[in-house]
C-alpha positions in Angstrom: 23.2 23.2 24.8 21.4 25.5 27.1 20.6 29.0 25.7 19.3 32.4 27.1 15.8 33.2 26.0 15.0 36.5 24.2 12.0 38.1 22.6 13.5 39.7 19.6 17.0 41.9 18.8 15.8 42.3 15.0 13.2 45.1 16.3 14.7 46.6 19.4 12.2 49.4 19.9 9.1 47.7 20.4 6.7 50.3 18.6 8.8 49.8 15.4 6.9 46.4 15.1 3.7 48.5 14.2 5.4 50.0 11.0 6.7 46.2 10.0 3.2 45.0 10.6 1.5 47.8 8.5 3.8 46.9 5.8 3.2 42.9 6.1 -0.9 43.7 5.7 0.3 44.6 2.1 1.0 40.9 1.6 -2.2 39.3 3.7 -3.6 36.6 2.0 -0.5 35.7 0.0 1.9 32.5 0.8 4.7 33.7 2.6 7.2 31.8 0.3 10.7 33.2 -0.6 9.7 35.4 -3.4 7.2 37.4 -0.9 10.0 37.2 2.0 12.1 39.0 -0.5 9.5 41.5 -1.5 8.3 42.0 2.0 12.0 43.1 2.8 12.6 45.0 -0.1 9.3 47.0 0.7 10.8 47.9 4.1 13.5 49.6 2.1 10.9 51.2 0.1 9.5 52.8 3.1 12.6 53.6 4.9 12.0 51.1 7.4 14.9 49.1 7.0 18.6 50.4 6.1 20.7 48.3 5.0 24.5 48.4 5.8 25.9 49.0 2.4 24.3 51.6 -0.2 25.2 51.6 -4.0 27.0 54.8 -4.7 24.1 56.0 -7.2 21.5 55.2 -4.3 22.8 57.3 -1.5 21.6 61.0 -2.8 18.2 58.9 -3.0 18.2 57.5 0.5 19.1 61.4 1.8 16.3 62.8 -0.6 12.7 63.6 -0.2 12.2 61.6 -3.4 10.0 58.1 -2.8 12.4 55.0 -3.0 10.5 53.1 -6.0 10.7 49.4 -6.0 13.7 49.3 -8.6 15.8 51.4 -6.5 15.0 49.4 -3.1 15.6 46.2 -5.0 19.2 47.5 -6.2 19.7 48.6 -2.4 18.6 45.0 -1.6 20.7 43.2 -4.1 23.9 45.2 -3.4 24.2 43.8 0.2 24.9 40.2 -1.6 23.0 38.2 1.3 23.9 34.8 1.8 20.3 34.1 1.9 18.3 36.7 0.8 14.9 35.6 1.9 16.0 34.9 5.3 16.0 38.7 5.5 12.3 38.6 5.1 12.0 36.0 7.5 13.8 37.7 10.2 12.0 40.8 9.9 8.6 38.9 10.3 9.8 36.7 13.1 8.9 39.2 15.9 5.3 39.9 14.3 4.9 35.9 14.5 6.4 35.7 18.1 4.4 38.3 19.4 1.2 37.1 18.2 0.6 40.0 15.8 0.8 38.0 12.7 1.2 34.6 11.0 3.9 34.9 8.4 5.5 31.6 8.1 7.4 29.8 5.6 5.8 26.7 4.3 2.5 27.6 6.2 -0.6 28.9 4.6 -1.2 32.4 3.7 -0.3 35.7 5.7 -2.5 36.3 8.5 -2.9 39.5 10.7 -4.3 38.3 14.0 -7.2 40.4 15.7 -4.3 41.6 18.2 -2.2 42.8 15.2 -5.3 44.7 13.8 -5.9 46.1 17.1 -2.2 47.3 17.2 -2.8 49.1 13.9 -5.6 51.1 14.7 -4.7 54.7 15.3 -6.2 54.7 19.1 -4.5 51.6 20.0 -3.7 51.1 23.9 0.1 50.3 24.1 -0.5 48.7 27.5 -3.2 46.3 26.3 -1.5 45.3 23.3 1.7 44.3 25.0 0.0 42.6 27.9 -2.1 40.6 25.6 1.1 39.8 23.5 3.6 39.2 26.2 1.2 36.9 28.4 0.8 34.4 25.7 4.9 34.2 24.8 5.9 31.0 26.2 8.8 28.5 25.6 8.4 25.8 24.2 5.9 26.4 21.7 4.9 24.7 18.3 6.9 27.8 16.4 10.2 27.5 18.4 13.0 25.3 17.6 15.5 27.2 19.8 13.7 27.4 22.9 12.6 23.7 22.9 11.5 21.6 25.8 14.6 19.4 24.8 17.0 21.9 25.7 15.1 22.7 29.1 12.5 25.6 28.5 9.5 25.4 30.2 8.4 28.9 31.3 6.0 31.7 30.5 8.6 34.5 30.9 6.4 37.5 31.5 4.2 35.9 34.4 7.5 34.0 35.5 9.4 37.5 35.8 6.4 38.9 37.9 7.1 35.9 40.3 10.7 36.4 40.5 10.3 40.1 41.5 7.6 39.5 43.9 9.5 36.8 45.6 12.7 39.1 45.8 10.8 41.9 47.2 9.3 39.7 50.0 12.6 37.7 50.7 15.4 39.9 50.2 16.5 43.3 51.7 17.2 45.1 48.6 13.9 45.2 46.3 13.8 44.9 42.5 17.0 44.2 40.4 19.8 46.3 38.9 20.4 46.3 35.2 23.1 43.8 35.8 21.0 41.6 37.9 17.8 41.6 35.4 20.3 40.9 32.4 22.1 38.2 33.8 19.5 35.9 35.7 16.2 36.9 33.7 17.3 35.4 30.2 18.9 32.6 32.1 15.7 31.8 33.7 14.3 29.0 31.3 11.9 27.0 33.7 9.3 28.7 35.8 10.1 26.0 38.6 13.8 27.3 38.9 12.5 30.7 40.2 13.7 29.9 44.0 17.0 28.8 42.6 17.5 31.9 40.5 16.8 34.1 43.3 19.3 32.3 45.7 21.8 32.8 42.8 21.1 36.5 43.0 21.4 36.5 46.8 24.9 35.0 46.2 25.7 37.5 43.6 25.2 40.3 45.9 27.4 38.9 48.7 30.2 38.6 46.3 33.1 41.4 46.2 34.2 40.3 43.0 30.8 40.5 41.2 32.3 39.9 37.6 34.0 36.5 38.2 30.7 35.6 39.7 28.9 36.4 36.7 31.4 34.7 34.4 31.4 31.5 36.7 27.8 31.6 36.5 27.7 31.8 32.7 30.5 29.1 32.4 27.7 26.8 34.4 24.7 27.9 32.6 26.5 27.4 29.1 28.1 24.4 30.2 31.3 25.5 28.7 34.9 25.0 30.0 35.8 28.2 28.6 33.3 30.9 27.6 33.7 33.5 24.9 33.0 37.2 26.2 30.5 37.7 23.7 28.0 35.0 25.7 27.9 37.4 28.4 27.4 40.6 26.4 24.4 39.4 24.6 23.0 38.4 28.1 23.0 42.3 28.7 21.5 42.9 25.0 19.0 40.3 25.7 18.1 42.1 29.1 17.9 45.6 27.8 15.4 44.3 25.1 13.3 42.3 27.4 13.0 45.4 29.9 11.9 47.5 27.0 9.2 45.1 25.9 8.1 44.1 29.4 8.0 47.9 30.6 5.4 48.6 28.0 2.9 46.6 29.9 3.1 48.9 32.6 3.7 46.5 35.3 7.2 47.2 35.6 8.8 50.3 36.9 12.2 51.2 35.7 14.4 54.1 37.0 17.7 55.5 37.4 19.9 57.4 39.9 21.3 59.7 37.1 21.2 60.0 33.6 23.9 57.5 32.8 23.5 55.4 35.4 22.1 51.5 35.3 18.7 51.4 35.5 16.9 49.2 38.2 13.3 47.5 37.6 11.0 46.5 40.0 7.0 46.0 40.2 5.2 49.0 39.5 3.6 50.1 42.8 0.6 51.5 41.3 -0.5 48.2 39.6 0.1 46.2 43.0 -3.4 44.7 43.0 -3.5 43.7 39.3 0.0 42.1 39.8 -1.1 40.2 42.7 -4.2 38.8 40.8 -1.8 37.9 37.9 0.8 36.0 40.3 -2.2 34.2 42.2 -3.9 33.3 38.7 -0.8 32.2 36.8 2.0 30.0 37.8 4.5 30.8 35.0 3.9 27.5 33.5 3.5 27.2 29.5 0.1 25.7 28.1 0.6 22.7 25.9 -0.6 22.6 22.3 -0.8 19.7 19.9 0.2 21.4 16.8 0.5 24.7 15.2 -2.8 25.2 14.3 -4.0 25.1 17.9 -1.3 27.5 18.8 -2.4 29.9 16.2 -5.9 29.6 17.3 -4.6 30.5 20.8 -2.7 33.6 19.7 -5.6 34.6 17.7 -8.2 34.6 20.3 -8.2 38.0 22.2 -10.5 36.5 25.0 -7.6 34.3 25.8 -6.1 33.8 28.2 -8.9 34.8 30.8 -7.7 37.7 32.7 -8.4 37.6 36.6 -10.1 41.4 36.3 -12.9 39.8 34.0 -14.4 38.7 37.2 -16.4 41.7 38.8 -15.1 41.5 41.9 -11.7 41.3 41.1 -12.2 44.2 38.8 -13.9 46.4 41.7 -10.6 45.6 43.9 -8.4 47.1 41.3 -10.7 50.2 40.7 -10.5 50.8 44.5 -6.8 50.3 44.7 -6.4 53.1 41.9 -8.6 55.5 43.9 -6.6 54.9 46.9 -3.6 55.5 44.8 -4.9 58.9 43.7 -6.2 59.9 47.4 -2.8 59.1 48.6 -0.9 61.4 46.1 -3.3 64.2 46.2 -3.0 64.2 50.2 0.8 63.9 50.3 1.4 66.8 47.6 -1.5 69.1 49.2 -3.6 69.2 45.9 -7.3 69.6 45.4 -8.6 66.9 43.4 -11.5 69.2 41.9 -8.6 70.9 40.0 -8.0 67.2 38.0 -11.5 65.9 38.2 -14.5 68.1 39.6 -17.0 65.1 39.9 -14.4 62.9 41.3 -16.4 62.6 44.7 -19.4 61.5 42.6 -18.0 58.5 40.9 -19.8 55.8 42.4 -19.7 51.8 41.7 -20.8 48.4 43.1 -21.2 45.1 42.2 -24.6 46.1 40.3 -22.5 48.3 38.3 -22.4 47.1 34.4 -18.9 45.7 33.7 -18.5 48.1 30.7 -18.8 50.9 33.2 -16.6 49.5 35.8 -14.0 49.5 33.1 -14.6 53.1 32.1 -14.3 53.8 35.8 -11.0 52.1 36.0 -9.7 54.1 33.1 -10.7 57.1 34.2 -8.9 56.7 37.8 -5.8 55.6 35.6 -6.0 59.0 33.7 -6.6 60.9 36.6 -3.6 59.5 38.5 -1.4 60.2 35.6 -2.6 63.8 34.9 -2.0 64.3 38.6 1.6 62.7 38.4 2.6 64.7 35.3 1.3 68.1 36.9 3.8 67.2 40.1 6.7 66.5 37.9 6.3 69.5 35.7 5.3 71.9 38.4 8.2 71.0 40.2 10.6 71.7 37.2 9.2 75.0 36.3 12.2 77.9 36.5 14.2 75.3 38.3 17.5 77.0 36.9 19.7 74.2 39.4 18.3 71.5 37.0 18.7 73.9 33.7 22.4 74.6 34.8 23.0 70.7 35.1 21.1 70.2 31.8 23.3 72.8 30.2 26.7 71.2 31.8 25.6 67.9 30.5 25.2 69.2 26.9 28.7 70.4 27.2 30.1 67.4 27.7 30.4 65.4 24.2 31.3 62.1 26.1 28.1 62.2 27.9 26.1 63.2 25.2 27.3 60.2 22.9 27.3 57.9 25.8 25.7 54.2 24.7 23.6 54.8 27.9 22.0 57.7 26.9 19.4 56.2 25.1 17.4 58.1 22.2 14.1 58.4 24.6 16.3 59.8 27.3 17.5 62.2 24.8 13.9 63.2 23.7 12.7 63.8 27.5 16.0 65.6 28.1 14.9 68.4 25.9 11.2 68.3 26.8 12.3 68.7 30.3 14.2 71.9 29.3 11.1 73.6 27.5 9.2 73.0 30.8 11.6 74.3 33.0 11.5 77.5 30.6 7.8 77.5 31.6 6.3 80.1 29.2 4.3 77.9 26.9 0.7 77.1 26.6 1.5 73.3 26.5 4.4 70.9 25.9 3.5 67.6 24.2 6.0 64.8 24.4 5.1 62.0 21.6 6.5 59.5 23.5 4.9 56.7 25.4 5.0 57.2 29.2 4.8 55.3 32.3 2.9 56.2 35.6 5.6 58.6 36.2 5.9 60.4 33.0 9.1 58.5 32.0 9.6 57.4 28.5 8.7 54.1 27.7 10.6 54.2 24.3 11.0 57.0 21.9 8.5 58.6 19.8 7.2 56.5 16.6 8.6 57.3 13.3 4.9 58.9 12.4 5.3 61.7 14.9 7.8 64.4 15.9 9.7 63.8 19.2 7.8 66.7 20.9 5.4 69.7 20.3 5.7 73.2 22.1 2.8 75.5 21.6 3.2 79.1 22.7 0.9 82.1 22.2 2.4 83.5 19.0 4.1 80.4 17.5 4.8 76.6 17.9 7.8 74.4 17.7 8.2 70.8 16.2 10.9 69.3 18.2 13.1 66.5 16.4 16.1 65.0 18.3 18.3 62.6 17.2 21.7 61.1 18.3 22.6 59.7 14.7 25.4 61.6 13.3 27.7 61.5 10.1 26.2 59.6 7.0 23.6 58.2 8.7 22.1 61.5 9.8 21.7 62.9 6.6 20.4 59.6 5.1 17.8 58.9 7.5 17.0 61.7 9.8 16.1 64.6 7.5 13.3 63.6 5.2 10.7 62.5 8.2 10.9 65.9 10.1 10.2 67.7 7.0 7.0 65.6 6.7 6.1 66.0 10.3 6.3 69.7 10.3 4.2 69.7 7.0 1.5 67.6 8.8 1.8 69.8 11.9 1.4 73.1 9.8 -1.7 71.6 8.3 -3.2 71.3 11.6 -2.0 74.7 13.0 -2.4 77.5 10.4 -2.8 80.4 12.8 0.8 80.7 14.0 4.2 80.5 12.6 5.5 76.8 13.0 9.2 76.0 13.4 11.2 72.9 13.2 13.7 72.6 15.8 16.4 69.9 14.9 18.9 68.9 17.7 21.6 66.4 17.3 25.4 66.4 19.1 26.4 67.7 15.7 25.1 68.5 12.5 26.3 66.8 9.3 27.0 69.0 6.4 24.5 67.4 4.2 22.0 67.6 7.0 22.5 71.4 6.7 22.0 70.8 2.7 19.1 69.1 3.0 17.5 71.3 5.5 18.6 74.4 3.4 16.8 73.4 0.5 13.7 72.7 2.6 13.7 76.7 3.8 14.0 77.6 0.1 11.0 75.7 -1.0 11.4 71.9 -0.5 8.9 68.9 -1.3 6.7 70.6 1.4 7.1 74.1 0.4 9.2 76.7 2.4 9.6 75.6 5.7 11.1 77.2 8.8 14.1 74.7 10.3 16.5 75.2 12.6 19.4 72.7 12.9 21.2 73.3 16.0 24.1 70.9 17.8 23.7 70.4 21.4 26.6 72.8 22.0 24.7 75.2 20.2 21.6 74.8 22.1 23.5 74.9 25.4 25.0 78.2 24.5 21.5 79.7 23.9 20.6 78.4 27.0 22.9 80.2 28.8 21.7 83.5 27.6 18.3 82.4 28.9 19.5 81.7 32.1 21.0 85.2 32.6 17.7 86.7 31.7 15.7 84.8 33.7 17.7 85.6 36.8 17.0 89.2 35.9 13.8 89.0 35.0 12.4 86.1 37.2 10.7 84.5 34.4 11.4 83.5 30.6 9.5 85.1 27.5 8.9 82.9 24.7 9.1 86.1 22.5 12.7 85.8 22.8 13.0 82.2 21.6 10.5 83.1 18.6 12.8 86.0 17.7 15.8 83.9 17.8 14.1 81.2 15.8 13.1 83.6 13.2 16.6 84.8 13.1 18.0 81.5 12.2 15.6 81.2 9.6 16.5 84.6 8.1 20.0 83.5 8.1 18.9 80.6 5.4 17.3 83.3 3.2 20.3 85.5 3.2 22.8 82.7 2.4 23.5 81.7 -1.0 24.7 77.8 0.2 24.1 75.4 3.0 27.9 75.8 3.9 27.6 79.6 4.4 24.2 79.1 6.3 26.1 76.7 8.7 28.7 79.1 9.0 26.3 82.2 9.7 24.2 79.9 12.2 27.6 79.1 14.4 28.4 82.6 14.3 25.2 83.9 15.2 24.7 81.4 18.2 28.3 82.6 19.6 27.4 86.2 19.4 24.0 85.9 20.7 23.1 88.0 23.5 19.6 89.1 24.8 18.9 92.9 24.4 16.5 93.9 27.4 15.9 97.4 26.0 
């Protein structure tokens, strides 16, 4: 039977692979047998990287506390789920690491190995774009490890390169550039042969002409799966695969993803600032997979950071890319009437020729990329400052629980949403999002679990921002412990001012209040200034800030500090978490700014 291809649905957030990989290093050098597969999965539970669906009653409080989950309790949680094939859970968690070339952890295959690319991924200063380019450019079907995406089942493709070709040809031959979310999800996972790119473009063209697009998708899927009747799940799976593929591909920075509005379908196209690099990749690679005699030759290929050889390893091609970046910078500066010296004083003194050493050329290229990003971020943030219309739009969005809880409002969008709000208020020294961003400052993924979602630095205080869409039991069990650690780490580095943790979610669970209440009194990390607010409560606060800004023409961050201190004081004056919760709600409802 024909299958759509996918990268992985085991780890939907690509950056979570890093924590999985870090855990796998604890078993490096050991045979990945059934015993180690189970131990690996249990270790993921110990480190709170994997949460099974079922938690034993006597472990639920442990999952929600600051306490370390020891091996015995993690094993109890694992065993409680009564998996039909327990070792398979460990294999599934390791599969993405194998597939992406970060590790070799295979059943009945020698010892666990962390590849050179995997080791680069584990470094603190890892370059996310480099890591995923090097990973995805090697991903191919068939390969010696893939039984599902085999040659017998029609697979003959390097997906990453082939999708570059697909989008490039669409942009040249069709009126509408790029692909919608639906088009990408239906026609990319079903492209299983690089020789079929033109046929798939014809399918896309036909789809665009149809008035009844749902019927066409169904008929297309029936033909693809070669079935008389098709379970709707098969079509729904395509959308899951498409969204997942987009998330991984986007991390290379060769794809631009945009939305007309927060809850709209995303569109994907080739990143215009990478035009020269993309052209070189398209001209250098056809999308045809390589042939490997056996698993050992495939492992050798995955482990060699120098393979495949990229076009810009040639100095002439590298200089073409550098020139293209310089052109991008000069164009954006001219268009927005900016002074380039504000971003890099010696910009005009950056010189390069064919005689310039390659290492120096690479350094210049990175410098140009960083200058462009800095300019783009400046433009994005500068346009947002004191934009009360945008702030009003965001308040209205927060007041609409259906929109806030929509599945289309992804976690990374939720994080950026609040970063934008603090940017609009514009009384900070610095606002630092911790999610990875593309060239336009849009989040590629949500912030890693090792960092807060964002940080706000003010003259007299700082804020560590943590936002989550998790609600109910999942919230207090998984979202209350890491923020306390993030705040503690932040406090260690910023001891000169008060530091607050602002925790934002559509709703705050009563046990979330309880956990944070303990922390404000003196928990595992000492007394902490923590303020949990629902989106409705935060919206209410913003409405008062808008009134103040309209009267005073600018925002005063002292008001924010005063409000946060008041919420912390309420914890001091409250005897229980329930009382604190009620007092916060009352204080927010009655909050008024005294301008005297």
